[in-house]
C-alpha positions in Angstrom: 97.4 118.7 123.9 95.0 116.6 121.9 91.3 117.3 122.1 89.6 115.7 119.4 89.5 112.2 117.8 88.2 109.6 115.4 87.0 106.0 115.6 86.5 104.2 112.9 85.2 100.9 112.5 85.6 99.2 109.6 84.1 95.5 108.9 86.1 93.4 106.2 83.9 91.7 103.3 84.4 87.7 103.5 88.0 86.4 102.3 89.4 90.1 102.7 90.5 90.3 106.2 94.1 89.8 105.4 94.0 92.7 102.4 92.3 94.9 105.0 95.4 94.4 107.3 97.9 94.9 104.9 96.0 98.0 103.9 96.2 99.3 107.0 99.7 98.4 108.5 100.8 99.7 104.9 99.1 103.1 105.5 101.5 104.3 108.3 103.7 106.1 106.1 100.4 108.4 105.1 99.7 109.4 108.8 103.4 109.6 109.7 103.3 112.6 106.6 100.3 114.4 108.5 101.7 116.5 111.5 98.8 117.4 113.0 97.7 114.1 113.7 99.3 113.1 117.3 98.4 110.1 117.9 97.0 107.0 115.4 96.2 103.4 115.7 95.1 100.3 113.4 93.8 98.1 115.6 92.5 94.1 114.4 89.5 93.4 116.9 88.0 90.5 115.9 88.5 87.9 112.6 86.8 90.4 109.9 86.5 93.7 112.3 89.3 96.4 112.6 89.4 99.9 113.6 91.0 103.2 113.4 91.4 105.1 116.1 93.9 108.8 116.2 93.9 112.3 118.2 94.5 115.2 117.1 95.3 118.7 118.9 92.1 120.2 117.6 89.2 120.5 115.0 91.7 121.4 112.2 93.8 118.4 112.5 90.9 116.0 112.8 89.5 118.1 109.3 92.9 118.1 107.8 93.0 114.3 108.1 89.9 113.4 107.4 90.4 115.0 104.1 94.1 113.8 103.4 95.4 110.3 101.4 94.4 108.2 103.9 90.3 108.7 104.1 91.1 109.0 100.3 92.8 106.1 100.4 90.2 104.2 102.4 87.1 105.4 100.9 88.3 104.4 97.4 89.0 101.1 98.1 86.0 100.6 100.5 83.6 98.9 98.4 86.1 96.4 97.0 87.4 95.4 100.7 84.8 96.1 103.5 81.2 94.4 104.0 80.2 97.8 104.3 81.1 101.4 104.5 83.8 102.9 107.0 81.5 104.0 110.3 83.2 107.4 111.0 83.1 108.2 115.0 84.2 111.7 116.0 85.2 112.1 119.4 85.9 114.6 122.4 89.3 113.7 123.9 89.0 113.8 127.7 92.5 113.1 128.9 95.2 111.6 127.1 98.8 110.3 128.1 101.0 110.0 125.1 104.4 108.8 125.9 107.0 110.7 123.0 109.3 107.3 123.9 106.9 104.5 122.9 
């Protein structure tokens, strides 16, 4: 069961859109190493707009993710790749469908 989530909005710097896309695509192994991150999506939602959406069983899982290697790498490269700092929003999961076969 998941109870906590994150929505992280990212706006790429002009000319850096494909680097942001590559960064997010390459982040999957970091997230795979996080047992408490039960769902993770890197999304392109416009030409320069991206988002990360993820879910956790509890606050400890969410905190571990925010203190983990992906968050550190993202904030380390934010000034280089992004037009503004990542907008991190916490969320409470009201309902979820997680299909292990997906």
